[in-house]
Biopython code that builds the backbone (N, CA, C, O; Angstrom):
import numpy as np
from Bio.PDB.StructureBuilder import StructureBuilder

atoms = [
    (1, "MET", "N", (0.840, -1.170, 0.000)),
    (1, "MET", "CA", (0.000, 0.000, 0.000)),
    (1, "MET", "C", (0.891, 1.240, 0.000)),
    (1, "MET", "O", (1.783, 1.365, 0.840)),
    (2, "SER", "N", (0.655, 2.150, -0.930)),
    (2, "SER", "CA", (1.495, 3.340, -1.035)),
    (2, "SER", "C", (1.036, 4.414, -0.061)),
    (2, "SER", "O", (-0.140, 4.514, 0.286)),
    (3, "LYS", "N", (2.009, 5.216, 0.367)),
    (3, "LYS", "CA", (1.695, 6.314, 1.281)),
    (3, "LYS", "C", (1.059, 7.453, 0.493)),
    (3, "LYS", "O", (1.423, 7.684, -0.660)),
    (4, "PRO", "N", (0.125, 8.159, 1.092)),
    (4, "PRO", "CA", (-0.452, 9.307, 0.396)),
    (4, "PRO", "C", (0.571, 10.432, 0.290)),
    (4, "PRO", "O", (1.457, 10.571, 1.133)),
    (5, "SER", "N", (0.432, 11.220, -0.748)),
    (5, "SER", "CA", (1.339, 12.345, -0.957)),
    (5, "SER", "C", (1.159, 13.368, 0.157)),
    (5, "SER", "O", (0.023, 13.692, 0.503)),
    (6, "PRO", "N", (2.252, 13.890, 0.734)),
    (6, "PRO", "CA", (2.114, 14.875, 1.805)),
    (6, "PRO", "C", (1.656, 16.238, 1.287)),
    (6, "PRO", "O", (1.316, 17.112, 2.085)),
    (7, "VAL", "N", (1.642, 16.435, -0.033)),
    (7, "VAL", "CA", (1.279, 17.727, -0.601)),
    (7, "VAL", "C", (-0.197, 17.784, -0.959)),
    (7, "VAL", "O", (-0.845, 18.813, -0.766)),
    (8, "ALA", "N", (-0.727, 16.698, -1.473)),
    (8, "ALA", "CA", (-2.116, 16.695, -1.924)),
    (8, "ALA", "C", (-3.072, 16.646, -0.734)),
    (8, "ALA", "O", (-2.870, 15.869, 0.199)),
    (9, "PRO", "N", (-4.118, 17.482, -0.769)),
    (9, "PRO", "CA", (-5.092, 17.444, 0.317)),
    (9, "PRO", "C", (-5.956, 16.192, 0.210)),
    (9, "PRO", "O", (-6.168, 15.680, -0.889)),
    (10, "PRO", "N", (-6.447, 15.704, 1.317)),
    (10, "PRO", "CA", (-7.312, 14.529, 1.278)),
    (10, "PRO", "C", (-8.586, 14.819, 0.486)),
    (10, "PRO", "O", (-9.083, 15.946, 0.490)),
    (11, "SER", "N", (-9.104, 13.812, -0.183)),
    (11, "SER", "CA", (-10.319, 14.010, -0.981)),
    (11, "SER", "C", (-11.544, 14.218, -0.103)),
    (11, "SER", "O", (-12.616, 14.554, -0.605)),
    (12, "THR", "N", (-11.394, 14.021, 1.201)),
    (12, "THR", "CA", (-12.534, 14.189, 2.107)),
    (12, "THR", "C", (-12.615, 15.590, 2.691)),
    (12, "THR", "O", (-13.520, 15.865, 3.480)),
    (13, "TRP", "N", (-11.700, 16.487, 2.330)),
    (13, "TRP", "CA", (-11.746, 17.846, 2.858)),
    (13, "TRP", "C", (-12.987, 18.565, 2.354)),
    (13, "TRP", "O", (-13.403, 18.363, 1.213)),
    (14, "PRO", "N", (-13.573, 19.392, 3.187)),
    (14, "PRO", "CA", (-14.702, 20.204, 2.722)),
    (14, "PRO", "C", (-14.242, 21.173, 1.627)),
    (14, "PRO", "O", (-13.083, 21.585, 1.594)),
    (15, "ARG", "N", (-15.159, 21.524, 0.745)),
    (15, "ARG", "CA", (-14.830, 22.381, -0.392)),
    (15, "ARG", "C", (-14.201, 23.704, 0.046)),
    (15, "ARG", "O", (-13.270, 24.185, -0.600)),
    (16, "LYS", "N", (-14.697, 24.298, 1.134)),
    (16, "LYS", "CA", (-14.170, 25.582, 1.601)),
    (16, "LYS", "C", (-12.694, 25.447, 1.991)),
    (16, "LYS", "O", (-11.887, 26.324, 1.682)),
    (17, "GLU", "N", (-12.345, 24.355, 2.663)),
    (17, "GLU", "CA", (-10.949, 24.150, 3.049)),
    (17, "GLU", "C", (-10.067, 23.905, 1.827)),
    (17, "GLU", "O", (-8.914, 24.335, 1.799)),
    (18, "LEU", "N", (-10.602, 23.215, 0.817)),
    (18, "LEU", "CA", (-9.844, 23.009, -0.413)),
    (18, "LEU", "C", (-9.571, 24.339, -1.112)),
    (18, "LEU", "O", (-8.474, 24.565, -1.623)),
    (19, "VAL", "N", (-10.576, 25.216, -1.132)),
    (19, "VAL", "CA", (-10.405, 26.529, -1.760)),
    (19, "VAL", "C", (-9.322, 27.313, -1.036)),
    (19, "VAL", "O", (-8.465, 27.924, -1.674)),
    (20, "VAL", "N", (-9.355, 27.300, 0.294)),
    (20, "VAL", "CA", (-8.340, 28.007, 1.078)),
    (20, "VAL", "C", (-6.958, 27.415, 0.802)),
    (20, "VAL", "O", (-5.983, 28.155, 0.670)),
    (21, "ASP", "N", (-6.869, 26.095, 0.715)),
    (21, "ASP", "CA", (-5.593, 25.435, 0.460)),
    (21, "ASP", "C", (-5.044, 25.815, -0.916)),
    (21, "ASP", "O", (-3.863, 26.136, -1.051)),
    (22, "VAL", "N", (-5.899, 25.776, -1.928)),
    (22, "VAL", "CA", (-5.461, 26.122, -3.280)),
    (22, "VAL", "C", (-5.068, 27.596, -3.352)),
    (22, "VAL", "O", (-4.079, 27.939, -3.999)),
    (23, "LEU", "N", (-5.828, 28.470, -2.697)),
    (23, "LEU", "CA", (-5.498, 29.895, -2.675)),
    (23, "LEU", "C", (-4.137, 30.120, -2.009)),
    (23, "LEU", "O", (-3.314, 30.893, -2.500)),
    (24, "HIS", "N", (-3.915, 29.437, -0.891)),
    (24, "HIS", "CA", (-2.634, 29.565, -0.195)),
    (24, "HIS", "C", (-1.482, 29.124, -1.095)),
    (24, "HIS", "O", (-0.448, 29.789, -1.151)),
    (25, "LYS", "N", (-1.657, 28.019, -1.791)),
    (25, "LYS", "CA", (-0.598, 27.529, -2.677)),
    (25, "LYS", "C", (-0.368, 28.485, -3.844)),
    (25, "LYS", "O", (0.767, 28.650, -4.293)),
    (26, "ALA", "N", (-1.430, 29.116, -4.339)),
    (26, "ALA", "CA", (-1.283, 30.080, -5.430)),
    (26, "ALA", "C", (-0.506, 31.309, -4.967)),
    (26, "ALA", "O", (0.364, 31.798, -5.687)),
    (27, "VAL", "N", (-0.812, 31.811, -3.777)),
    (27, "VAL", "CA", (-0.096, 32.970, -3.236)),
    (27, "VAL", "C", (1.370, 32.615, -3.019)),
    (27, "VAL", "O", (2.257, 33.403, -3.347)),
    (28, "TYR", "N", (1.625, 31.437, -2.470)),
    (28, "TYR", "CA", (3.001, 30.995, -2.239)),
    (28, "TYR", "C", (3.760, 30.887, -3.562)),
    (28, "TYR", "O", (4.910, 31.314, -3.657)),
    (29, "ALA", "N", (3.115, 30.314, -4.581)),
    (29, "ALA", "CA", (3.762, 30.163, -5.883)),
    (29, "ALA", "C", (4.067, 31.525, -6.498)),
    (29, "ALA", "O", (5.141, 31.726, -7.065)),
    (30, "PHE", "N", (3.124, 32.461, -6.388)),
    (30, "PHE", "CA", (3.346, 33.799, -6.935)),
    (30, "PHE", "C", (4.507, 34.489, -6.222)),
    (30, "PHE", "O", (5.373, 35.080, -6.867)),
    (31, "ALA", "N", (4.524, 34.414, -4.899)),
    (31, "ALA", "CA", (5.591, 35.068, -4.127)),
    (31, "ALA", "C", (6.944, 34.436, -4.434)),
    (31, "ALA", "O", (7.939, 35.145, -4.587)),
    (32, "THR", "N", (6.988, 33.116, -4.526)),
    (32, "THR", "CA", (8.233, 32.427, -4.839)),
    (32, "THR", "C", (8.727, 32.817, -6.230)),
    (32, "THR", "O", (9.920, 33.051, -6.429)),
    (33, "GLY", "N", (7.810, 32.886, -7.186)),
    (33, "GLY", "CA", (8.180, 33.293, -8.538)),
    (33, "GLY", "C", (8.689, 34.720, -8.588)),
    (33, "GLY", "O", (9.647, 35.016, -9.303)),
    (34, "ALA", "N", (8.051, 35.615, -7.828)),
    (34, "ALA", "CA", (8.482, 37.017, -7.806)),
    (34, "ALA", "C", (9.892, 37.146, -7.230)),
    (34, "ALA", "O", (10.710, 37.911, -7.742)),
    (35, "VAL", "N", (10.169, 36.400, -6.173)),
    (35, "VAL", "CA", (11.513, 36.434, -5.577)),
    (35, "VAL", "C", (12.532, 35.846, -6.552)),
    (35, "VAL", "O", (13.620, 36.398, -6.718)),
    (36, "ALA", "N", (12.191, 34.736, -7.192)),
    (36, "ALA", "CA", (13.112, 34.124, -8.154)),
    (36, "ALA", "C", (13.389, 35.066, -9.319)),
    (36, "ALA", "O", (14.532, 35.182, -9.762)),
    (37, "ASP", "N", (12.351, 35.743, -9.820)),
    (37, "ASP", "CA", (12.544, 36.697, -10.912)),
    (37, "ASP", "C", (13.430, 37.858, -10.482)),
    (37, "ASP", "O", (14.284, 38.307, -11.246)),
    (38, "ALA", "N", (13.230, 38.345, -9.262)),
    (38, "ALA", "CA", (14.044, 39.459, -8.763)),
    (38, "ALA", "C", (15.510, 39.044, -8.637)),
    (38, "ALA", "O", (16.410, 39.812, -8.974)),
    (39, "LEU", "N", (15.739, 37.835, -8.154)),
    (39, "LEU", "CA", (17.118, 37.355, -8.029)),
    (39, "LEU", "C", (17.752, 37.128, -9.401)),
    (39, "LEU", "O", (18.936, 37.402, -9.596)),
    (40, "ALA", "N", (16.964, 36.629, -10.344)),
    (40, "ALA", "CA", (17.493, 36.363, -11.683)),
    (40, "ALA", "C", (17.776, 37.650, -12.446)),
    (40, "ALA", "O", (18.598, 37.656, -13.361)),
    (41, "ALA", "N", (17.108, 38.734, -12.083)),
    (41, "ALA", "CA", (17.270, 40.003, -12.796)),
    (41, "ALA", "C", (18.493, 40.787, -12.332)),
    (41, "ALA", "O", (18.831, 41.813, -12.922)),
    (42, "ARG", "N", (19.152, 40.316, -11.288)),
    (42, "ARG", "CA", (20.344, 41.027, -10.812)),
    (42, "ARG", "C", (21.391, 41.078, -11.911)),
    (42, "ARG", "O", (21.455, 40.194, -12.765)),
    (43, "GLY", "N", (22.199, 42.105, -11.882)),
    (43, "GLY", "CA", (23.216, 42.272, -12.913)),
    (43, "GLY", "C", (24.391, 41.334, -12.715)),
    (43, "GLY", "O", (24.772, 41.016, -11.588)),
    (44, "GLY", "N", (24.956, 40.899, -13.825)),
    (44, "GLY", "CA", (26.163, 40.087, -13.785)),
    (44, "GLY", "C", (25.898, 38.624, -13.498)),
    (44, "GLY", "O", (24.828, 38.253, -13.016)),
    (45, "PRO", "N", (26.886, 37.799, -13.801)),
    (45, "PRO", "CA", (26.739, 36.367, -13.555)),
    (45, "PRO", "C", (26.829, 36.034, -12.066)),
    (45, "PRO", "O", (27.514, 36.717, -11.305)),
    (46, "GLY", "N", (26.141, 34.995, -11.674)),
    (46, "GLY", "CA", (26.192, 34.543, -10.291)),
    (46, "GLY", "C", (27.398, 33.650, -10.065)),
    (46, "GLY", "O", (28.152, 33.384, -11.001)),
    (47, "PRO", "N", (27.594, 33.181, -8.831)),
    (47, "PRO", "CA", (28.757, 32.345, -8.525)),
    (47, "PRO", "C", (28.818, 31.073, -9.367)),
    (47, "PRO", "O", (29.897, 30.653, -9.783)),
    (48, "GLY", "N", (27.669, 30.466, -9.616)),
    (48, "GLY", "CA", (27.661, 29.241, -10.415)),
    (48, "GLY", "C", (28.075, 29.485, -11.851)),
    (48, "GLY", "O", (28.768, 28.665, -12.454)),
    (49, "GLN", "N", (27.650, 30.615, -12.400)),
    (49, "GLN", "CA", (28.024, 30.940, -13.775)),
    (49, "GLN", "C", (29.511, 31.284, -13.871)),
    (49, "GLN", "O", (30.166, 30.940, -14.855)),
    (50, "ARG", "N", (30.040, 31.959, -12.855)),
    (50, "ARG", "CA", (31.475, 32.258, -12.858)),
    (50, "ARG", "C", (32.287, 30.968, -12.744)),
    (50, "ARG", "O", (33.329, 30.825, -13.383)),
    (51, "HIS", "N", (31.808, 30.044, -11.937)),
    (51, "HIS", "CA", (32.509, 28.765, -11.784)),
    (51, "HIS", "C", (32.473, 27.986, -13.092)),
    (51, "HIS", "O", (33.470, 27.376, -13.477)),
    (52, "ALA", "N", (31.329, 28.002, -13.778)),
    (52, "ALA", "CA", (31.216, 27.280, -15.046)),
    (52, "ALA", "C", (32.115, 27.890, -16.113)),
    (52, "ALA", "O", (32.565, 27.183, -17.015)),
    (53, "ALA", "N", (32.382, 29.189, -16.025)),
    (53, "ALA", "CA", (33.214, 29.855, -17.026)),
    (53, "ALA", "C", (34.696, 29.537, -16.858)),
    (53, "ALA", "O", (35.486, 29.786, -17.768)),
    (54, "VAL", "N", (35.081, 28.990, -15.708)),
    (54, "VAL", "CA", (36.490, 28.648, -15.486)),
    (54, "VAL", "C", (36.952, 27.652, -16.535)),
    (54, "VAL", "O", (38.049, 27.777, -17.080)),
    (55, "ARG", "N", (36.124, 26.673, -16.813)),
    (55, "ARG", "CA", (36.451, 25.653, -17.803)),
    (55, "ARG", "C", (35.147, 25.176, -18.430)),
    (55, "ARG", "O", (34.481, 24.304, -17.872)),
    (56, "PRO", "N", (34.771, 25.736, -19.586)),
    (56, "PRO", "CA", (33.495, 25.381, -20.214)),
    (56, "PRO", "C", (33.394, 23.889, -20.514)),
    (56, "PRO", "O", (34.394, 23.230, -20.798)),
    (57, "GLY", "N", (32.197, 23.379, -20.448)),
    (57, "GLY", "CA", (31.944, 21.962, -20.675)),
    (57, "GLY", "C", (31.763, 21.241, -19.355)),
    (57, "GLY", "O", (31.810, 21.848, -18.285)),
    (58, "ARG", "N", (31.555, 19.936, -19.444)),
    (58, "ARG", "CA", (31.353, 19.139, -18.232)),
    (58, "ARG", "C", (32.675, 18.513, -17.806)),
    (58, "ARG", "O", (33.227, 17.660, -18.501)),
    (59, "HIS", "N", (33.169, 18.949, -16.660)),
    (59, "HIS", "CA", (34.430, 18.435, -16.136)),
    (59, "HIS", "C", (34.287, 18.216, -14.638)),
    (59, "HIS", "O", (33.741, 19.056, -13.922)),
    (60, "SER", "N", (34.782, 17.079, -14.177)),
    (60, "SER", "CA", (34.679, 16.786, -12.745)),
    (60, "SER", "C", (35.917, 17.236, -11.973)),
    (60, "SER", "O", (35.941, 17.177, -10.743)),
    (61, "ASP", "N", (36.934, 17.681, -12.688)),
    (61, "ASP", "CA", (38.184, 18.017, -12.008)),
    (61, "ASP", "C", (38.379, 19.524, -11.810)),
    (61, "ASP", "O", (39.506, 19.972, -11.596)),
    (62, "VAL", "N", (37.314, 20.303, -11.875)),
    (62, "VAL", "CA", (37.417, 21.748, -11.657)),
    (62, "VAL", "C", (37.063, 22.020, -10.204)),
    (62, "VAL", "O", (35.944, 21.752, -9.767)),
    (63, "GLY", "N", (38.008, 22.545, -9.472)),
    (63, "GLY", "CA", (37.780, 22.823, -8.057)),
    (63, "GLY", "C", (36.927, 24.067, -7.853)),
    (63, "GLY", "O", (36.574, 24.755, -8.811)),
    (64, "PRO", "N", (36.606, 24.344, -6.613)),
    (64, "PRO", "CA", (35.780, 25.520, -6.324)),
    (64, "PRO", "C", (36.549, 26.816, -6.576)),
    (64, "PRO", "O", (37.779, 26.844, -6.548)),
    (65, "LEU", "N", (35.801, 27.876, -6.821)),
    (65, "LEU", "CA", (36.416, 29.191, -6.984)),
    (65, "LEU", "C", (36.933, 29.685, -5.646)),
    (65, "LEU", "O", (36.432, 29.302, -4.589)),
    (66, "ALA", "N", (37.932, 30.533, -5.707)),
    (66, "ALA", "CA", (38.394, 31.188, -4.481)),
    (66, "ALA", "C", (37.275, 32.087, -3.974)),
    (66, "ALA", "O", (36.511, 32.633, -4.770)),
    (67, "ARG", "N", (37.173, 32.244, -2.683)),
    (67, "ARG", "CA", (36.082, 33.022, -2.098)),
    (67, "ARG", "C", (36.024, 34.439, -2.675)),
    (67, "ARG", "O", (34.938, 34.972, -2.902)),
    (68, "ARG", "N", (37.180, 35.045, -2.909)),
    (68, "ARG", "CA", (37.193, 36.420, -3.430)),
    (68, "ARG", "C", (36.629, 36.479, -4.848)),
    (68, "ARG", "O", (36.155, 37.533, -5.272)),
    (69, "ASP", "N", (36.669, 35.363, -5.593)),
    (69, "ASP", "CA", (36.161, 35.330, -6.964)),
    (69, "ASP", "C", (34.723, 34.833, -7.053)),
    (69, "ASP", "O", (34.068, 35.008, -8.081)),
    (70, "ALA", "N", (34.235, 34.220, -5.995)),
    (70, "ALA", "CA", (32.912, 33.611, -6.046)),
    (70, "ALA", "C", (31.794, 34.639, -5.973)),
    (70, "ALA", "O", (30.724, 34.433, -6.546)),
    (71, "TYR", "N", (32.027, 35.724, -5.287)),
    (71, "TYR", "CA", (30.986, 36.727, -5.097)),
    (71, "TYR", "C", (31.406, 38.004, -5.802)),
    (71, "TYR", "O", (32.518, 38.495, -5.610)),
    (72, "GLY", "N", (30.518, 38.534, -6.610)),
    (72, "GLY", "CA", (30.859, 39.688, -7.424)),
    (72, "GLY", "C", (30.706, 41.028, -6.743)),
    (72, "GLY", "O", (30.593, 42.043, -7.431)),
    (73, "ARG", "N", (30.696, 41.078, -5.444)),
    (73, "ARG", "CA", (30.491, 42.349, -4.739)),
    (73, "ARG", "C", (31.772, 42.919, -4.241)),
    (73, "ARG", "O", (31.775, 43.985, -3.626)),
]
sb = StructureBuilder()
sb.init_structure("model")
sb.init_model(0)
sb.init_chain("A")
sb.init_seg("    ")
for serial, (resi, resn, name, xyz) in enumerate(atoms, 1):
    if name == "N":
        sb.init_residue(resn, " ", resi, " ")
    sb.init_atom(name, np.array(xyz, "f"), 0.0, 1.0, " ", f" {name:<3s}", serial, name[0])
structure = sb.get_structure()
């Protein structure tokens, strides 16, 4: 017997509680998207992009960036 998903509401919830749950998830999704968009709109490459530029392509032998190079501030 499989465990129920911890995210999905039970099918026995009253309609009003389901509406509140869906509304809450919509607000959370909108807020999360707004924060992600704001972070993505920042100028310049992030630490991960700077690290990837050290040696383009997929390589397992590229070490981490020095702390002074990891953050562009």
